[in-house]
C-alpha positions as CSV (number, residue, x, y, z in Angstrom):
1,M,-41.4,4.5,31.7
2,T,-39.3,7.2,32.5
3,E,-35.1,6.7,32.2
4,P,-33.3,6.7,35.2
5,V,-31.3,9.9,35.6
6,E,-27.3,10.0,35.7
7,S,-25.9,10.5,39.1
8,G,-23.9,13.1,37.9
9,P,-22.5,14.1,34.3
10,S,-19.5,12.1,34.4
11,V,-20.3,8.9,36.5
12,V,-21.0,5.8,34.6
13,R,-23.7,3.5,36.0
14,I,-22.7,0.1,36.2
15,L,-24.8,-3.5,36.8
16,L,-22.8,-6.2,37.9
17,V,-24.1,-9.8,36.9
18,E,-22.1,-12.2,38.9
19,D,-23.1,-15.2,41.1
20,N,-19.6,-15.5,42.9
21,R,-20.4,-13.6,46.1
22,L,-16.7,-13.0,46.9
23,L,-16.2,-12.0,43.4
24,R,-19.3,-9.5,43.6
25,E,-18.2,-7.7,46.7
26,G,-14.4,-7.6,45.8
27,I,-15.8,-6.0,42.5
28,V,-18.3,-3.4,44.0
29,A,-15.5,-2.3,46.0
30,I,-12.8,-1.7,43.8
31,L,-15.2,0.4,41.2
32,D,-16.7,2.3,44.0
33,Q,-13.3,3.7,44.9
34,E,-13.5,5.6,41.7
35,P,-15.1,8.9,41.4
36,D,-16.5,8.4,37.9
37,L,-17.5,4.9,38.5
38,E,-20.9,3.7,40.2
39,V,-22.2,-0.1,40.6
40,V,-26.1,0.9,40.5
41,A,-27.3,-2.7,40.7
42,I,-26.6,-6.1,41.5
43,A,-27.5,-9.2,40.1
44,E,-26.7,-13.2,40.5
45,D,-28.0,-14.8,37.3
46,T,-29.4,-13.3,33.8
47,G,-33.0,-13.4,35.0
48,A,-32.5,-11.0,37.8
49,A,-30.2,-8.8,35.3
50,L,-33.2,-8.6,33.0
51,L,-35.3,-7.0,35.6
52,R,-32.7,-4.6,36.9
53,L,-31.8,-3.1,33.4
54,G,-34.8,-0.5,33.6
55,E,-34.9,0.4,37.2
56,A,-30.8,0.7,37.2
57,G,-30.3,2.7,33.8
58,P,-26.8,1.3,33.0
59,R,-24.2,2.7,30.9
60,V,-22.2,-0.4,31.4
61,V,-22.8,-4.1,32.2
62,L,-20.4,-6.3,33.4
63,V,-20.9,-10.1,32.8
64,D,-19.2,-12.6,34.4
65,A,-18.9,-15.5,31.2
66,G,-19.1,-18.7,33.8
67,L,-22.8,-17.8,35.1
68,A,-24.3,-20.8,36.3
69,D,-27.6,-20.3,35.4
70,Q,-26.8,-19.6,31.8
71,D,-24.3,-19.7,29.1
72,G,-22.8,-16.5,29.2
73,H,-23.3,-16.2,25.3
74,C,-26.9,-16.2,26.0
75,A,-26.8,-13.7,28.6
76,V,-25.1,-11.2,26.6
77,E,-27.7,-11.6,23.8
78,C,-30.6,-11.3,26.3
79,I,-29.0,-8.5,27.7
80,K,-28.4,-6.6,24.2
81,K,-31.9,-7.3,23.3
82,A,-33.4,-5.9,26.5
83,R,-31.1,-2.9,26.3
84,P,-29.4,-2.2,23.3
85,L,-27.4,0.7,23.8
86,A,-25.7,-0.5,27.4
87,R,-22.2,-1.7,26.6
88,V,-21.4,-5.3,28.3
89,V,-17.7,-6.3,29.5
90,V,-17.5,-10.0,29.6
91,M,-15.6,-10.9,32.8
92,D,-13.6,-14.5,32.0
93,L,-10.4,-16.5,32.5
94,M,-8.7,-16.8,29.5
95,P,-11.2,-16.8,26.7
96,V,-9.9,-18.7,23.4
97,P,-10.6,-16.4,20.2
98,E,-13.9,-18.6,19.1
99,D,-15.3,-17.7,22.1
100,I,-14.9,-14.2,22.4
101,V,-16.2,-14.0,18.4
102,E,-19.3,-15.2,19.5
103,F,-19.4,-13.3,22.4
104,V,-18.9,-10.2,19.4
105,R,-22.0,-11.4,17.4
106,Q,-23.9,-11.3,20.6
107,G,-22.7,-7.8,21.1
108,A,-20.2,-7.5,23.7
109,S,-18.0,-4.7,23.6
110,G,-15.2,-5.4,26.0
111,F,-13.2,-8.3,28.2
112,V,-11.8,-8.7,31.1
113,V,-9.4,-11.2,32.3
114,K,-9.9,-12.4,35.9
115,S,-6.2,-12.3,36.2
116,A,-6.0,-8.6,35.0
117,T,-4.7,-5.9,37.3
118,V,-7.2,-3.0,39.3
119,A,-6.2,-0.7,37.1
120,D,-6.5,-2.6,34.0
121,F,-9.9,-3.8,34.6
122,V,-10.8,-0.1,35.8
123,Q,-9.5,1.2,32.7
124,T,-11.5,-1.3,30.7
125,V,-14.5,0.1,32.2
126,R,-13.8,3.5,31.1
127,W,-13.0,3.0,27.9
128,V,-16.0,0.8,27.1
129,A,-18.0,3.4,28.1
130,E,-16.7,6.0,26.2
131,G,-17.3,3.7,23.1
132,R,-14.5,1.9,22.6
133,D,-13.8,-2.1,22.0
134,V,-11.6,-3.8,24.2
135,L,-10.0,-6.8,23.8
136,P,-7.5,-9.2,26.0
137,P,-4.1,-7.8,25.8
138,A,-3.0,-11.4,25.0
139,L,-5.2,-11.9,22.0
140,T,-5.0,-8.3,20.4
141,G,-2.3,-9.3,17.7
142,T,-4.5,-12.1,16.3
143,L,-8.0,-11.4,17.0
144,L,-9.3,-9.0,14.4
145,S,-7.7,-11.1,11.6
146,H,-9.8,-13.9,13.4
147,L,-13.1,-11.9,13.1
148,A,-12.2,-10.9,9.4
149,R,-12.1,-14.5,8.8
150,H,-15.2,-15.5,10.6
151,A,-17.2,-12.6,9.1
152,A,-16.4,-14.1,5.5
153,D,-17.3,-17.4,6.5
154,H,-20.6,-16.2,8.2
155,P,-21.5,-13.0,6.4
156,A,-23.2,-10.3,8.1
157,P,-26.7,-9.9,7.2
158,R,-25.7,-6.6,4.9
159,S,-22.4,-6.1,3.4
160,I,-21.0,-2.3,3.4
161,G,-21.0,-2.6,-0.5
162,S,-24.8,-3.5,-0.6
163,V,-26.0,-0.6,1.9
164,R,-25.9,3.4,0.6
165,L,-23.1,4.9,2.9
166,T,-22.6,8.6,3.2
167,K,-19.1,9.9,2.2
168,R,-18.6,10.6,5.8
169,E,-19.9,7.3,7.3
170,R,-17.2,5.8,5.0
171,E,-14.6,7.9,6.4
172,V,-15.9,6.9,10.0
173,V,-16.2,3.2,8.8
174,A,-12.1,3.9,7.9
175,L,-10.9,4.9,11.0
176,V,-13.2,2.5,13.4
177,A,-11.4,0.0,11.5
178,D,-7.7,1.3,12.3
179,G,-8.9,1.1,15.9
180,N,-9.4,4.9,16.4
181,S,-12.0,5.5,19.7
182,N,-14.7,8.3,18.9
183,K,-12.3,10.9,20.3
184,E,-9.6,10.0,18.0
185,I,-11.8,9.9,14.8
186,A,-13.4,13.3,16.1
187,K,-10.4,15.0,16.3
188,R,-9.1,13.8,12.8
189,L,-12.3,14.6,10.6
190,H,-12.6,17.8,12.8
191,L,-16.0,16.8,14.4
192,S,-17.5,16.8,18.0
193,T,-17.9,13.6,19.5
194,H,-21.3,13.6,19.7
195,T,-21.5,13.7,16.2
196,V,-18.9,10.7,15.7
197,K,-21.2,8.6,18.2
198,S,-24.0,9.4,15.7
199,H,-22.3,8.4,12.8
200,V,-21.1,5.1,14.6
201,R,-24.8,4.6,15.6
202,N,-26.6,5.2,12.0
203,I,-23.7,2.7,10.4
204,L,-24.4,-0.2,13.1
205,E,-27.9,0.4,12.2
206,K,-27.7,0.4,8.5
207,L,-25.6,-2.7,8.5
208,A,-27.3,-4.4,10.9
209,L,-24.3,-5.0,13.4
210,H,-24.2,-4.8,17.2
211,S,-20.5,-3.1,18.1
212,R,-17.6,-1.6,16.6
213,L,-15.7,-5.1,16.8
214,Q,-18.5,-6.6,14.2
215,L,-18.1,-3.5,12.0
216,A,-14.1,-3.8,12.2
217,A,-14.5,-6.9,11.2
218,V,-16.8,-6.3,8.2
219,A,-14.8,-3.4,7.4
220,L,-11.3,-5.6,6.8
221,K,-13.7,-8.1,5.0
222,A,-14.9,-5.7,2.4
223,D,-11.3,-4.1,2.3
224,H,-9.5,-7.4,1.8
225,S,-12.2,-8.6,-1.0
226,G,-11.7,-5.2,-2.8
227,R,-7.8,-5.8,-2.9
228,E,-8.5,-9.4,-4.7
229,A,-10.7,-7.6,-7.2
230,E,-7.8,-5.0,-8.1
């Protein structure tokens, strides 16, 4: 099956998965006002979302954490398995760190609290589409350390020390762990953004990880272990 063609060179295709009609209509109205964002498909449940993934070819999938038909974590996991390159943004009230950790493990790349301003909501979608991982502002001060502790208790299938990474890939890992975007990494290393994206994709595949947040957690764990060994 041929992949759908983007509506334009800078248009982000979005699949919205939301079972509340009023919220669906409101979100579509907000996003359709943005020239670089387009809601190309809507689904009311996980099953419908999986059917529309192939035909819609979304870059970003917005998923309500409280879908009535299925646990939000399972919905994210199913979407990522069906379309690994899609970037998933979870919409919720105020999720607790433990829930966010689980969403990250299933492959989510961003989170939007439903009390967010329209500007913050739209910016989150753009940032996630660009390759960033976005967390609720109220939790950013503690989440990476929480993820690091979680990674220590539940080790990833592969650790950084057990996988052969090139010197450049290790530089990229360090910069991702520091919270840099692909564009910022490209500038720091004098590379193209496309090259950085390729490095990140290769690193995630080598480590059997799903997102940059997971990579940051594993990198923090490795750095912490290295310091303890000194």
